[in-house]
mmCIF entry with sequence, helices, sheets and N, C-alpha, C, O atoms, coordinates in Angstrom:
data_MODEL
# 
_entry.id   MODEL 
# 
_entity.id                         1 
_entity.type                       polymer 
_entity.pdbx_number_of_molecules   1 
# 
_entity_poly.entity_id                      1 
_entity_poly.type                           'polypeptide(L)' 
_entity_poly.nstd_linkage                   no 
_entity_poly.nstd_monomer                   no 
_entity_poly.pdbx_seq_one_letter_code       MFAQNLRYLRKKNHMNQTELAHYLGRKSVASVSEWEAGKYTPKLPILEKIAALFKV 
_entity_poly.pdbx_seq_one_letter_code_can   MFAQNLRYLRKKNHMNQTELAHYLGRKSVASVSEWEAGKYTPKLPILEKIAALFKV 
_entity_poly.pdbx_strand_id                 A 
# 
loop_
_entity_poly_seq.entity_id 
_entity_poly_seq.num 
_entity_poly_seq.mon_id 
_entity_poly_seq.hetero 
1 1  MET n 
1 2  PHE n 
1 3  ALA n 
1 4  GLN n 
1 5  ASN n 
1 6  LEU n 
1 7  ARG n 
1 8  TYR n 
1 9  LEU n 
1 10 ARG n 
1 11 LYS n 
1 12 LYS n 
1 13 ASN n 
1 14 HIS n 
1 15 MET n 
1 16 ASN n 
1 17 GLN n 
1 18 THR n 
1 19 GLU n 
1 20 LEU n 
1 21 ALA n 
1 22 HIS n 
1 23 TYR n 
1 24 LEU n 
1 25 GLY n 
1 26 ARG n 
1 27 LYS n 
1 28 SER n 
1 29 VAL n 
1 30 ALA n 
1 31 SER n 
1 32 VAL n 
1 33 SER n 
1 34 GLU n 
1 35 TRP n 
1 36 GLU n 
1 37 ALA n 
1 38 GLY n 
1 39 LYS n 
1 40 TYR n 
1 41 THR n 
1 42 PRO n 
1 43 LYS n 
1 44 LEU n 
1 45 PRO n 
1 46 ILE n 
1 47 LEU n 
1 48 GLU n 
1 49 LYS n 
1 50 ILE n 
1 51 ALA n 
1 52 ALA n 
1 53 LEU n 
1 54 PHE n 
1 55 LYS n 
1 56 VAL n 
# 
_struct_asym.id          A 
_struct_asym.entity_id   1 
# 
loop_
_struct_conf.conf_type_id 
_struct_conf.id 
_struct_conf.pdbx_PDB_helix_id 
_struct_conf.beg_label_comp_id 
_struct_conf.beg_label_asym_id 
_struct_conf.beg_label_seq_id 
_struct_conf.pdbx_beg_PDB_ins_code 
_struct_conf.end_label_comp_id 
_struct_conf.end_label_asym_id 
_struct_conf.end_label_seq_id 
_struct_conf.pdbx_end_PDB_ins_code 
_struct_conf.beg_auth_comp_id 
_struct_conf.beg_auth_asym_id 
_struct_conf.beg_auth_seq_id 
_struct_conf.end_auth_comp_id 
_struct_conf.end_auth_asym_id 
_struct_conf.end_auth_seq_id 
_struct_conf.pdbx_PDB_helix_class 
_struct_conf.details 
_struct_conf.pdbx_PDB_helix_length 
HELX_P HELX_P1 AA1 PHE A 2  ? LYS A 12 ? PHE A 2  LYS A 12 1 ? 11 
HELX_P HELX_P2 AA2 GLN A 17 ? TYR A 23 ? GLN A 17 TYR A 23 1 ? 7  
HELX_P HELX_P3 AA3 ALA A 30 ? ALA A 37 ? ALA A 30 ALA A 37 1 ? 8  
HELX_P HELX_P4 AA4 LEU A 44 ? PHE A 54 ? LEU A 44 PHE A 54 1 ? 11 
# 
_struct_conf_type.id          HELX_P 
_struct_conf_type.criteria    ? 
_struct_conf_type.reference   ? 
# 
loop_
_atom_site.group_PDB 
_atom_site.id 
_atom_site.type_symbol 
_atom_site.label_atom_id 
_atom_site.label_alt_id 
_atom_site.label_comp_id 
_atom_site.label_asym_id 
_atom_site.label_entity_id 
_atom_site.label_seq_id 
_atom_site.pdbx_PDB_ins_code 
_atom_site.Cartn_x 
_atom_site.Cartn_y 
_atom_site.Cartn_z 
_atom_site.occupancy 
_atom_site.B_iso_or_equiv 
_atom_site.pdbx_formal_charge 
_atom_site.auth_seq_id 
_atom_site.auth_comp_id 
_atom_site.auth_asym_id 
_atom_site.auth_atom_id 
_atom_site.pdbx_PDB_model_num 
ATOM 1   N N  . MET A 1 1  ? 78.300 32.223 83.900  1.00 0.00 ? 1  MET A N  1 
ATOM 2   C CA . MET A 1 1  ? 78.845 33.489 83.437  1.00 0.00 ? 1  MET A CA 1 
ATOM 3   C C  . MET A 1 1  ? 79.918 34.018 84.385  1.00 0.00 ? 1  MET A C  1 
ATOM 4   O O  . MET A 1 1  ? 80.950 34.512 83.931  1.00 0.00 ? 1  MET A O  1 
ATOM 5   N N  . PHE A 1 2  ? 79.687 33.920 85.707  1.00 0.00 ? 2  PHE A N  1 
ATOM 6   C CA . PHE A 1 2  ? 80.661 34.365 86.659  1.00 0.00 ? 2  PHE A CA 1 
ATOM 7   C C  . PHE A 1 2  ? 81.980 33.586 86.471  1.00 0.00 ? 2  PHE A C  1 
ATOM 8   O O  . PHE A 1 2  ? 83.063 34.170 86.501  1.00 0.00 ? 2  PHE A O  1 
ATOM 9   N N  . ALA A 1 3  ? 81.873 32.295 86.283  1.00 0.00 ? 3  ALA A N  1 
ATOM 10  C CA . ALA A 1 3  ? 83.100 31.442 86.156  1.00 0.00 ? 3  ALA A CA 1 
ATOM 11  C C  . ALA A 1 3  ? 83.916 31.924 84.981  1.00 0.00 ? 3  ALA A C  1 
ATOM 12  O O  . ALA A 1 3  ? 85.134 32.050 85.113  1.00 0.00 ? 3  ALA A O  1 
ATOM 13  N N  . GLN A 1 4  ? 83.307 32.206 83.821  1.00 0.00 ? 4  GLN A N  1 
ATOM 14  C CA . GLN A 1 4  ? 84.057 32.628 82.669  1.00 0.00 ? 4  GLN A CA 1 
ATOM 15  C C  . GLN A 1 4  ? 84.666 34.011 82.881  1.00 0.00 ? 4  GLN A C  1 
ATOM 16  O O  . GLN A 1 4  ? 85.798 34.266 82.469  1.00 0.00 ? 4  GLN A O  1 
ATOM 17  N N  . ASN A 1 5  ? 83.919 34.893 83.520  1.00 0.00 ? 5  ASN A N  1 
ATOM 18  C CA . ASN A 1 5  ? 84.447 36.257 83.764  1.00 0.00 ? 5  ASN A CA 1 
ATOM 19  C C  . ASN A 1 5  ? 85.574 36.248 84.742  1.00 0.00 ? 5  ASN A C  1 
ATOM 20  O O  . ASN A 1 5  ? 86.531 37.006 84.584  1.00 0.00 ? 5  ASN A O  1 
ATOM 21  N N  . LEU A 1 6  ? 85.497 35.407 85.761  1.00 0.00 ? 6  LEU A N  1 
ATOM 22  C CA . LEU A 1 6  ? 86.589 35.355 86.739  1.00 0.00 ? 6  LEU A CA 1 
ATOM 23  C C  . LEU A 1 6  ? 87.870 34.849 86.063  1.00 0.00 ? 6  LEU A C  1 
ATOM 24  O O  . LEU A 1 6  ? 88.946 35.394 86.308  1.00 0.00 ? 6  LEU A O  1 
ATOM 25  N N  . ARG A 1 7  ? 87.772 33.848 85.244  1.00 0.00 ? 7  ARG A N  1 
ATOM 26  C CA . ARG A 1 7  ? 88.968 33.325 84.584  1.00 0.00 ? 7  ARG A CA 1 
ATOM 27  C C  . ARG A 1 7  ? 89.513 34.394 83.617  1.00 0.00 ? 7  ARG A C  1 
ATOM 28  O O  . ARG A 1 7  ? 90.725 34.602 83.562  1.00 0.00 ? 7  ARG A O  1 
ATOM 29  N N  . TYR A 1 8  ? 88.654 35.063 82.868  1.00 0.00 ? 8  TYR A N  1 
ATOM 30  C CA . TYR A 1 8  ? 89.072 36.099 81.933  1.00 0.00 ? 8  TYR A CA 1 
ATOM 31  C C  . TYR A 1 8  ? 89.816 37.219 82.682  1.00 0.00 ? 8  TYR A C  1 
ATOM 32  O O  . TYR A 1 8  ? 90.912 37.618 82.288  1.00 0.00 ? 8  TYR A O  1 
ATOM 33  N N  . LEU A 1 9  ? 89.220 37.702 83.734  1.00 0.00 ? 9  LEU A N  1 
ATOM 34  C CA . LEU A 1 9  ? 89.870 38.808 84.497  1.00 0.00 ? 9  LEU A CA 1 
ATOM 35  C C  . LEU A 1 9  ? 91.148 38.381 85.130  1.00 0.00 ? 9  LEU A C  1 
ATOM 36  O O  . LEU A 1 9  ? 92.108 39.150 85.146  1.00 0.00 ? 9  LEU A O  1 
ATOM 37  N N  . ARG A 1 10 ? 91.206 37.162 85.664  1.00 0.00 ? 10 ARG A N  1 
ATOM 38  C CA . ARG A 1 10 ? 92.451 36.685 86.266  1.00 0.00 ? 10 ARG A CA 1 
ATOM 39  C C  . ARG A 1 10 ? 93.575 36.597 85.255  1.00 0.00 ? 10 ARG A C  1 
ATOM 40  O O  . ARG A 1 10 ? 94.700 37.008 85.539  1.00 0.00 ? 10 ARG A O  1 
ATOM 41  N N  . LYS A 1 11 ? 93.275 36.048 84.038  1.00 0.00 ? 11 LYS A N  1 
ATOM 42  C CA . LYS A 1 11 ? 94.296 35.897 83.055  1.00 0.00 ? 11 LYS A CA 1 
ATOM 43  C C  . LYS A 1 11 ? 94.688 37.243 82.472  1.00 0.00 ? 11 LYS A C  1 
ATOM 44  O O  . LYS A 1 11 ? 95.866 37.475 82.197  1.00 0.00 ? 11 LYS A O  1 
ATOM 45  N N  . LYS A 1 12 ? 93.696 38.161 82.273  1.00 0.00 ? 12 LYS A N  1 
ATOM 46  C CA . LYS A 1 12 ? 93.970 39.462 81.758  1.00 0.00 ? 12 LYS A CA 1 
ATOM 47  C C  . LYS A 1 12 ? 94.937 40.218 82.673  1.00 0.00 ? 12 LYS A C  1 
ATOM 48  O O  . LYS A 1 12 ? 95.736 41.029 82.205  1.00 0.00 ? 12 LYS A O  1 
ATOM 49  N N  . ASN A 1 13 ? 94.862 39.956 83.944  1.00 0.00 ? 13 ASN A N  1 
ATOM 50  C CA . ASN A 1 13 ? 95.709 40.619 84.929  1.00 0.00 ? 13 ASN A CA 1 
ATOM 51  C C  . ASN A 1 13 ? 96.954 39.785 85.271  1.00 0.00 ? 13 ASN A C  1 
ATOM 52  O O  . ASN A 1 13 ? 97.641 40.050 86.257  1.00 0.00 ? 13 ASN A O  1 
ATOM 53  N N  . HIS A 1 14 ? 97.227 38.773 84.436  1.00 0.00 ? 14 HIS A N  1 
ATOM 54  C CA . HIS A 1 14 ? 98.460 38.013 84.569  1.00 0.00 ? 14 HIS A CA 1 
ATOM 55  C C  . HIS A 1 14 ? 98.603 37.352 85.956  1.00 0.00 ? 14 HIS A C  1 
ATOM 56  O O  . HIS A 1 14 ? 99.677 37.342 86.557  1.00 0.00 ? 14 HIS A O  1 
ATOM 57  N N  . MET A 1 15 ? 97.524 36.828 86.414  1.00 0.00 ? 15 MET A N  1 
ATOM 58  C CA . MET A 1 15 ? 97.558 36.115 87.744  1.00 0.00 ? 15 MET A CA 1 
ATOM 59  C C  . MET A 1 15 ? 97.276 34.637 87.499  1.00 0.00 ? 15 MET A C  1 
ATOM 60  O O  . MET A 1 15 ? 96.535 34.272 86.587  1.00 0.00 ? 15 MET A O  1 
ATOM 61  N N  . ASN A 1 16 ? 97.871 33.814 88.316  1.00 0.00 ? 16 ASN A N  1 
ATOM 62  C CA . ASN A 1 16 ? 97.514 32.397 88.312  1.00 0.00 ? 16 ASN A CA 1 
ATOM 63  C C  . ASN A 1 16 ? 96.539 32.160 89.461  1.00 0.00 ? 16 ASN A C  1 
ATOM 64  O O  . ASN A 1 16 ? 96.285 33.044 90.278  1.00 0.00 ? 16 ASN A O  1 
ATOM 65  N N  . GLN A 1 17 ? 96.006 30.955 89.499  1.00 0.00 ? 17 GLN A N  1 
ATOM 66  C CA . GLN A 1 17 ? 94.977 30.628 90.506  1.00 0.00 ? 17 GLN A CA 1 
ATOM 67  C C  . GLN A 1 17 ? 95.561 30.717 91.914  1.00 0.00 ? 17 GLN A C  1 
ATOM 68  O O  . GLN A 1 17 ? 94.862 31.112 92.848  1.00 0.00 ? 17 GLN A O  1 
ATOM 69  N N  . THR A 1 18 ? 96.803 30.363 92.074  1.00 0.00 ? 18 THR A N  1 
ATOM 70  C CA . THR A 1 18 ? 97.438 30.434 93.395  1.00 0.00 ? 18 THR A CA 1 
ATOM 71  C C  . THR A 1 18 ? 97.564 31.880 93.871  1.00 0.00 ? 18 THR A C  1 
ATOM 72  O O  . THR A 1 18 ? 97.305 32.176 95.037  1.00 0.00 ? 18 THR A O  1 
ATOM 73  N N  . GLU A 1 19 ? 97.951 32.757 92.993  1.00 0.00 ? 19 GLU A N  1 
ATOM 74  C CA . GLU A 1 19 ? 98.093 34.157 93.370  1.00 0.00 ? 19 GLU A CA 1 
ATOM 75  C C  . GLU A 1 19 ? 96.769 34.732 93.729  1.00 0.00 ? 19 GLU A C  1 
ATOM 76  O O  . GLU A 1 19 ? 96.684 35.482 94.701  1.00 0.00 ? 19 GLU A O  1 
ATOM 77  N N  . LEU A 1 20 ? 95.705 34.420 92.990  1.00 0.00 ? 20 LEU A N  1 
ATOM 78  C CA . LEU A 1 20 ? 94.376 34.926 93.290  1.00 0.00 ? 20 LEU A CA 1 
ATOM 79  C C  . LEU A 1 20 ? 93.895 34.360 94.638  1.00 0.00 ? 20 LEU A C  1 
ATOM 80  O O  . LEU A 1 20 ? 93.357 35.099 95.463  1.00 0.00 ? 20 LEU A O  1 
ATOM 81  N N  . ALA A 1 21 ? 94.084 33.082 94.856  1.00 0.00 ? 21 ALA A N  1 
ATOM 82  C CA . ALA A 1 21 ? 93.697 32.463 96.129  1.00 0.00 ? 21 ALA A CA 1 
ATOM 83  C C  . ALA A 1 21 ? 94.398 33.159 97.270  1.00 0.00 ? 21 ALA A C  1 
ATOM 84  O O  . ALA A 1 21 ? 93.768 33.432 98.292  1.00 0.00 ? 21 ALA A O  1 
ATOM 85  N N  . HIS A 1 22 ? 95.651 33.450 97.141  1.00 0.00 ? 22 HIS A N  1 
ATOM 86  C CA . HIS A 1 22 ? 96.463 34.136 98.215  1.00 0.00 ? 22 HIS A CA 1 
ATOM 87  C C  . HIS A 1 22 ? 95.904 35.493 98.472  1.00 0.00 ? 22 HIS A C  1 
ATOM 88  O O  . HIS A 1 22 ? 95.704 35.882 99.622  1.00 0.00 ? 22 HIS A O  1 
ATOM 89  N N  . TYR A 1 23 ? 95.642 36.241 97.398  1.00 0.00 ? 23 TYR A N  1 
ATOM 90  C CA . TYR A 1 23 ? 95.097 37.626 97.556  1.00 0.00 ? 23 TYR A CA 1 
ATOM 91  C C  . TYR A 1 23 ? 93.779 37.616 98.307  1.00 0.00 ? 23 TYR A C  1 
ATOM 92  O O  . TYR A 1 23 ? 93.499 38.514 99.101  1.00 0.00 ? 23 TYR A O  1 
ATOM 93  N N  . LEU A 1 24 ? 92.955 36.575 98.049  1.00 0.00 ? 24 LEU A N  1 
ATOM 94  C CA . LEU A 1 24 ? 91.633 36.481 98.636  1.00 0.00 ? 24 LEU A CA 1 
ATOM 95  C C  . LEU A 1 24 ? 91.669 35.861 100.061 1.00 0.00 ? 24 LEU A C  1 
ATOM 96  O O  . LEU A 1 24 ? 90.638 35.765 100.725 1.00 0.00 ? 24 LEU A O  1 
ATOM 97  N N  . GLY A 1 25 ? 92.844 35.456 100.503 1.00 0.00 ? 25 GLY A N  1 
ATOM 98  C CA . GLY A 1 25 ? 92.974 34.889 101.831 1.00 0.00 ? 25 GLY A CA 1 
ATOM 99  C C  . GLY A 1 25 ? 92.587 33.420 101.866 1.00 0.00 ? 25 GLY A C  1 
ATOM 100 O O  . GLY A 1 25 ? 92.325 32.896 102.949 1.00 0.00 ? 25 GLY A O  1 
ATOM 101 N N  . ARG A 1 26 ? 92.540 32.755 100.770 1.00 0.00 ? 26 ARG A N  1 
ATOM 102 C CA . ARG A 1 26 ? 92.203 31.323 100.716 1.00 0.00 ? 26 ARG A CA 1 
ATOM 103 C C  . ARG A 1 26 ? 93.471 30.476 100.909 1.00 0.00 ? 26 ARG A C  1 
ATOM 104 O O  . ARG A 1 26 ? 94.533 30.758 100.355 1.00 0.00 ? 26 ARG A O  1 
ATOM 105 N N  . LYS A 1 27 ? 93.309 29.468 101.688 1.00 0.00 ? 27 LYS A N  1 
ATOM 106 C CA . LYS A 1 27 ? 94.504 28.596 101.934 1.00 0.00 ? 27 LYS A CA 1 
ATOM 107 C C  . LYS A 1 27 ? 94.776 27.618 100.764 1.00 0.00 ? 27 LYS A C  1 
ATOM 108 O O  . LYS A 1 27 ? 95.885 27.122 100.567 1.00 0.00 ? 27 LYS A O  1 
ATOM 109 N N  . SER A 1 28 ? 93.710 27.383 100.021 1.00 0.00 ? 28 SER A N  1 
ATOM 110 C CA . SER A 1 28 ? 93.813 26.409 98.933  1.00 0.00 ? 28 SER A CA 1 
ATOM 111 C C  . SER A 1 28 ? 93.377 27.018 97.579  1.00 0.00 ? 28 SER A C  1 
ATOM 112 O O  . SER A 1 28 ? 92.441 27.813 97.498  1.00 0.00 ? 28 SER A O  1 
ATOM 113 N N  . VAL A 1 29 ? 94.096 26.608 96.541  1.00 0.00 ? 29 VAL A N  1 
ATOM 114 C CA . VAL A 1 29 ? 93.741 27.057 95.202  1.00 0.00 ? 29 VAL A CA 1 
ATOM 115 C C  . VAL A 1 29 ? 92.443 26.350 94.703  1.00 0.00 ? 29 VAL A C  1 
ATOM 116 O O  . VAL A 1 29 ? 91.830 26.750 93.713  1.00 0.00 ? 29 VAL A O  1 
ATOM 117 N N  . ALA A 1 30 ? 92.082 25.332 95.409  1.00 0.00 ? 30 ALA A N  1 
ATOM 118 C CA . ALA A 1 30 ? 90.871 24.516 94.990  1.00 0.00 ? 30 ALA A CA 1 
ATOM 119 C C  . ALA A 1 30 ? 89.638 25.418 94.896  1.00 0.00 ? 30 ALA A C  1 
ATOM 120 O O  . ALA A 1 30 ? 88.825 25.244 93.988  1.00 0.00 ? 30 ALA A O  1 
ATOM 121 N N  . SER A 1 31 ? 89.489 26.331 95.770  1.00 0.00 ? 31 SER A N  1 
ATOM 122 C CA . SER A 1 31 ? 88.304 27.213 95.757  1.00 0.00 ? 31 SER A CA 1 
ATOM 123 C C  . SER A 1 31 ? 88.246 27.969 94.428  1.00 0.00 ? 31 SER A C  1 
ATOM 124 O O  . SER A 1 31 ? 87.221 27.983 93.746  1.00 0.00 ? 31 SER A O  1 
ATOM 125 N N  . VAL A 1 32 ? 89.359 28.589 94.084  1.00 0.00 ? 32 VAL A N  1 
ATOM 126 C CA . VAL A 1 32 ? 89.396 29.370 92.818  1.00 0.00 ? 32 VAL A CA 1 
ATOM 127 C C  . VAL A 1 32 ? 89.137 28.401 91.604  1.00 0.00 ? 32 VAL A C  1 
ATOM 128 O O  . VAL A 1 32 ? 88.401 28.749 90.681  1.00 0.00 ? 32 VAL A O  1 
ATOM 129 N N  . SER A 1 33 ? 89.720 27.260 91.628  1.00 0.00 ? 33 SER A N  1 
ATOM 130 C CA . SER A 1 33 ? 89.487 26.273 90.563  1.00 0.00 ? 33 SER A CA 1 
ATOM 131 C C  . SER A 1 33 ? 87.996 25.929 90.466  1.00 0.00 ? 33 SER A C  1 
ATOM 132 O O  . SER A 1 33 ? 87.438 25.902 89.369  1.00 0.00 ? 33 SER A O  1 
ATOM 133 N N  . GLU A 1 34 ? 87.363 25.670 91.587  1.00 0.00 ? 34 GLU A N  1 
ATOM 134 C CA . GLU A 1 34 ? 85.950 25.301 91.565  1.00 0.00 ? 34 GLU A CA 1 
ATOM 135 C C  . GLU A 1 34 ? 85.055 26.498 91.125  1.00 0.00 ? 34 GLU A C  1 
ATOM 136 O O  . GLU A 1 34 ? 84.049 26.300 90.443  1.00 0.00 ? 34 GLU A O  1 
ATOM 137 N N  . TRP A 1 35 ? 85.421 27.704 91.513  1.00 0.00 ? 35 TRP A N  1 
ATOM 138 C CA . TRP A 1 35 ? 84.647 28.866 91.046  1.00 0.00 ? 35 TRP A CA 1 
ATOM 139 C C  . TRP A 1 35 ? 84.780 29.001 89.520  1.00 0.00 ? 35 TRP A C  1 
ATOM 140 O O  . TRP A 1 35 ? 83.791 29.251 88.831  1.00 0.00 ? 35 TRP A O  1 
ATOM 141 N N  . GLU A 1 36 ? 85.998 28.836 88.999  1.00 0.00 ? 36 GLU A N  1 
ATOM 142 C CA . GLU A 1 36 ? 86.177 28.957 87.553  1.00 0.00 ? 36 GLU A CA 1 
ATOM 143 C C  . GLU A 1 36 ? 85.545 27.796 86.789  1.00 0.00 ? 36 GLU A C  1 
ATOM 144 O O  . GLU A 1 36 ? 85.219 27.956 85.613  1.00 0.00 ? 36 GLU A O  1 
ATOM 145 N N  . ALA A 1 37 ? 85.365 26.654 87.403  1.00 0.00 ? 37 ALA A N  1 
ATOM 146 C CA . ALA A 1 37 ? 84.686 25.559 86.760  1.00 0.00 ? 37 ALA A CA 1 
ATOM 147 C C  . ALA A 1 37 ? 83.167 25.648 86.875  1.00 0.00 ? 37 ALA A C  1 
ATOM 148 O O  . ALA A 1 37 ? 82.452 24.842 86.279  1.00 0.00 ? 37 ALA A O  1 
ATOM 149 N N  . GLY A 1 38 ? 82.675 26.611 87.628  1.00 0.00 ? 38 GLY A N  1 
ATOM 150 C CA . GLY A 1 38 ? 81.253 26.794 87.804  1.00 0.00 ? 38 GLY A CA 1 
ATOM 151 C C  . GLY A 1 38 ? 80.629 25.923 88.801  1.00 0.00 ? 38 GLY A C  1 
ATOM 152 O O  . GLY A 1 38 ? 79.402 25.869 88.879  1.00 0.00 ? 38 GLY A O  1 
ATOM 153 N N  . LYS A 1 39 ? 81.412 25.219 89.590  1.00 0.00 ? 39 LYS A N  1 
ATOM 154 C CA . LYS A 1 39 ? 80.879 24.336 90.645  1.00 0.00 ? 39 LYS A CA 1 
ATOM 155 C C  . LYS A 1 39 ? 80.259 25.119 91.797  1.00 0.00 ? 39 LYS A C  1 
ATOM 156 O O  . LYS A 1 39 ? 79.235 24.713 92.347  1.00 0.00 ? 39 LYS A O  1 
ATOM 157 N N  . TYR A 1 40 ? 80.868 26.219 92.155  1.00 0.00 ? 40 TYR A N  1 
ATOM 158 C CA . TYR A 1 40 ? 80.420 27.026 93.295  1.00 0.00 ? 40 TYR A CA 1 
ATOM 159 C C  . TYR A 1 40 ? 80.592 28.484 92.916  1.00 0.00 ? 40 TYR A C  1 
ATOM 160 O O  . TYR A 1 40 ? 81.341 28.841 92.006  1.00 0.00 ? 40 TYR A O  1 
ATOM 161 N N  . THR A 1 41 ? 79.866 29.309 93.651  1.00 0.00 ? 41 THR A N  1 
ATOM 162 C CA . THR A 1 41 ? 79.936 30.784 93.577  1.00 0.00 ? 41 THR A CA 1 
ATOM 163 C C  . THR A 1 41 ? 80.440 31.261 94.917  1.00 0.00 ? 41 THR A C  1 
ATOM 164 O O  . THR A 1 41 ? 79.922 30.830 95.948  1.00 0.00 ? 41 THR A O  1 
ATOM 165 N N  . PRO A 1 42 ? 81.432 32.135 94.945  1.00 0.00 ? 42 PRO A N  1 
ATOM 166 C CA . PRO A 1 42 ? 81.917 32.603 96.250  1.00 0.00 ? 42 PRO A CA 1 
ATOM 167 C C  . PRO A 1 42 ? 80.881 33.453 96.974  1.00 0.00 ? 42 PRO A C  1 
ATOM 168 O O  . PRO A 1 42 ? 79.984 34.007 96.338  1.00 0.00 ? 42 PRO A O  1 
ATOM 169 N N  . LYS A 1 43 ? 80.989 33.560 98.254  1.00 0.00 ? 43 LYS A N  1 
ATOM 170 C CA . LYS A 1 43 ? 80.126 34.346 99.076  1.00 0.00 ? 43 LYS A CA 1 
ATOM 171 C C  . LYS A 1 43 ? 80.443 35.830 98.913  1.00 0.00 ? 43 LYS A C  1 
ATOM 172 O O  . LYS A 1 43 ? 81.515 36.209 98.442  1.00 0.00 ? 43 LYS A O  1 
ATOM 173 N N  . LEU A 1 44 ? 79.488 36.652 99.313  1.00 0.00 ? 44 LEU A N  1 
ATOM 174 C CA . LEU A 1 44 ? 79.553 38.071 99.123  1.00 0.00 ? 44 LEU A CA 1 
ATOM 175 C C  . LEU A 1 44 ? 80.909 38.738 99.547  1.00 0.00 ? 44 LEU A C  1 
ATOM 176 O O  . LEU A 1 44 ? 81.451 39.539 98.786  1.00 0.00 ? 44 LEU A O  1 
ATOM 177 N N  . PRO A 1 45 ? 81.436 38.421 100.715 1.00 0.00 ? 45 PRO A N  1 
ATOM 178 C CA . PRO A 1 45 ? 82.719 39.078 101.080 1.00 0.00 ? 45 PRO A CA 1 
ATOM 179 C C  . PRO A 1 45 ? 83.867 38.807 100.092 1.00 0.00 ? 45 PRO A C  1 
ATOM 180 O O  . PRO A 1 45 ? 84.695 39.679 99.829  1.00 0.00 ? 45 PRO A O  1 
ATOM 181 N N  . ILE A 1 46 ? 83.894 37.597 99.561  1.00 0.00 ? 46 ILE A N  1 
ATOM 182 C CA . ILE A 1 46 ? 84.889 37.247 98.521  1.00 0.00 ? 46 ILE A CA 1 
ATOM 183 C C  . ILE A 1 46 ? 84.588 37.918 97.224  1.00 0.00 ? 46 ILE A C  1 
ATOM 184 O O  . ILE A 1 46 ? 85.509 38.393 96.560  1.00 0.00 ? 46 ILE A O  1 
ATOM 185 N N  . LEU A 1 47 ? 83.335 37.984 96.822  1.00 0.00 ? 47 LEU A N  1 
ATOM 186 C CA . LEU A 1 47 ? 82.946 38.685 95.602  1.00 0.00 ? 47 LEU A CA 1 
ATOM 187 C C  . LEU A 1 47 ? 83.392 40.194 95.721  1.00 0.00 ? 47 LEU A C  1 
ATOM 188 O O  . LEU A 1 47 ? 83.880 40.786 94.759  1.00 0.00 ? 47 LEU A O  1 
ATOM 189 N N  . GLU A 1 48 ? 83.206 40.760 96.900  1.00 0.00 ? 48 GLU A N  1 
ATOM 190 C CA . GLU A 1 48 ? 83.657 42.186 97.055  1.00 0.00 ? 48 GLU A CA 1 
ATOM 191 C C  . GLU A 1 48 ? 85.164 42.297 96.821  1.00 0.00 ? 48 GLU A C  1 
ATOM 192 O O  . GLU A 1 48 ? 85.616 43.203 96.121  1.00 0.00 ? 48 GLU A O  1 
ATOM 193 N N  . LYS A 1 49 ? 85.926 41.400 97.390  1.00 0.00 ? 49 LYS A N  1 
ATOM 194 C CA . LYS A 1 49 ? 87.366 41.425 97.211  1.00 0.00 ? 49 LYS A CA 1 
ATOM 195 C C  . LYS A 1 49 ? 87.754 41.259 95.742  1.00 0.00 ? 49 LYS A C  1 
ATOM 196 O O  . LYS A 1 49 ? 88.677 41.918 95.264  1.00 0.00 ? 49 LYS A O  1 
ATOM 197 N N  . ILE A 1 50 ? 87.054 40.385 95.031  1.00 0.00 ? 50 ILE A N  1 
ATOM 198 C CA . ILE A 1 50 ? 87.323 40.175 93.604  1.00 0.00 ? 50 ILE A CA 1 
ATOM 199 C C  . ILE A 1 50 ? 87.008 41.435 92.831  1.00 0.00 ? 50 ILE A C  1 
ATOM 200 O O  . ILE A 1 50 ? 87.779 41.856 91.968  1.00 0.00 ? 50 ILE A O  1 
ATOM 201 N N  . ALA A 1 51 ? 85.872 42.036 93.141  1.00 0.00 ? 51 ALA A N  1 
ATOM 202 C CA . ALA A 1 51 ? 85.479 43.274 92.437  1.00 0.00 ? 51 ALA A CA 1 
ATOM 203 C C  . ALA A 1 51 ? 86.507 44.394 92.713  1.00 0.00 ? 51 ALA A C  1 
ATOM 204 O O  . ALA A 1 51 ? 86.854 45.141 91.798  1.00 0.00 ? 51 ALA A O  1 
ATOM 205 N N  . ALA A 1 52 ? 86.971 44.511 93.898  1.00 0.00 ? 52 ALA A N  1 
ATOM 206 C CA . ALA A 1 52 ? 87.962 45.506 94.231  1.00 0.00 ? 52 ALA A CA 1 
ATOM 207 C C  . ALA A 1 52 ? 89.270 45.253 93.513  1.00 0.00 ? 52 ALA A C  1 
ATOM 208 O O  . ALA A 1 52 ? 89.874 46.174 92.962  1.00 0.00 ? 52 ALA A O  1 
ATOM 209 N N  . LEU A 1 53 ? 89.699 44.025 93.521  1.00 0.00 ? 53 LEU A N  1 
ATOM 210 C CA . LEU A 1 53 ? 90.967 43.685 92.876  1.00 0.00 ? 53 LEU A CA 1 
ATOM 211 C C  . LEU A 1 53 ? 90.939 43.996 91.382  1.00 0.00 ? 53 LEU A C  1 
ATOM 212 O O  . LEU A 1 53 ? 91.883 44.592 90.863  1.00 0.00 ? 53 LEU A O  1 
ATOM 213 N N  . PHE A 1 54 ? 89.853 43.594 90.669  1.00 0.00 ? 54 PHE A N  1 
ATOM 214 C CA . PHE A 1 54 ? 89.769 43.789 89.256  1.00 0.00 ? 54 PHE A CA 1 
ATOM 215 C C  . PHE A 1 54 ? 89.063 45.074 88.827  1.00 0.00 ? 54 PHE A C  1 
ATOM 216 O O  . PHE A 1 54 ? 88.870 45.329 87.638  1.00 0.00 ? 54 PHE A O  1 
ATOM 217 N N  . LYS A 1 55 ? 88.678 45.884 89.834  1.00 0.00 ? 55 LYS A N  1 
ATOM 218 C CA . LYS A 1 55 ? 88.056 47.171 89.574  1.00 0.00 ? 55 LYS A CA 1 
ATOM 219 C C  . LYS A 1 55 ? 86.825 47.054 88.736  1.00 0.00 ? 55 LYS A C  1 
ATOM 220 O O  . LYS A 1 55 ? 86.653 47.781 87.758  1.00 0.00 ? 55 LYS A O  1 
ATOM 221 N N  . VAL A 1 56 ? 85.947 46.120 89.120  1.00 0.00 ? 56 VAL A N  1 
ATOM 222 C CA . VAL A 1 56 ? 84.680 45.950 88.389  1.00 0.00 ? 56 VAL A CA 1 
ATOM 223 C C  . VAL A 1 56 ? 83.513 46.131 89.332  1.00 0.00 ? 56 VAL A C  1 
ATOM 224 O O  . VAL A 1 56 ? 82.360 46.029 88.915  1.00 0.00 ? 56 VAL A O  1 
# 
């Protein structure tokens, strides 16, 4: 469910994976791709940044 919501919110806000990765301080877009694929869930500090960015 997180993976689907992250992709939805990112697209709704007209962001690509690279832009989101940059905002979150990630050096690689691979993390965002893996989160959206459901392979991994980000740790709490990243989740807090995502929540703040998308106001959820």
